[in-house]
C-alpha positions in Angstrom: 0.0 0.0 0.0 2.8 2.4 0.8 4.5 1.8 -2.5 1.2 2.4 -4.3 0.8 5.7 -2.4 4.3 6.8 -3.4 3.7 5.9 -7.1 0.4 7.8 -7.1 1.9 10.9 -5.5 4.7 10.8 -8.1 2.3 10.4 -11.0 0.0 13.2 -9.7 3.0 15.4 -8.8 1.6 15.8 -5.3 3.6 17.9 -2.9 4.1 15.7 0.1 4.5 18.5 2.7 1.9 21.2 3.4 1.2 23.5 6.3 -1.6 22.6 8.6 -3.6 25.6 7.5 -3.3 24.6 3.8 -4.4 21.0 4.7 -7.4 22.3 6.7 -8.7 24.5 4.0 -7.7 22.8 0.8 -7.4 19.0 1.4 -10.2 16.6 1.4 -7.9 13.7 2.4 -4.8 13.5 4.6 -1.5 14.2 2.8 0.6 11.3 1.5 3.1 11.7 4.4 0.4 11.3 7.0 -1.1 8.3 5.2 2.2 6.5 5.0 3.0 7.4 8.7 -0.3 5.9 9.8 0.3 2.7 7.8 3.8 2.3 9.3 2.5 2.9 12.9 -0.6 0.9 12.5 
C-alpha cells in the first residue's frame, strides 16, 4: 500500500508536505506523508 501511495503521488506530482492551514482549507484527504506514517505505525 505504501509503495502504491508513493507511485500515485509521483504520477500526480503531489507535494508531500503542506502547512496545517493549507491542509485544513484545501485538502479533502490527509496528505501522503500522513497516510504513510499511519500505515507504518498501525
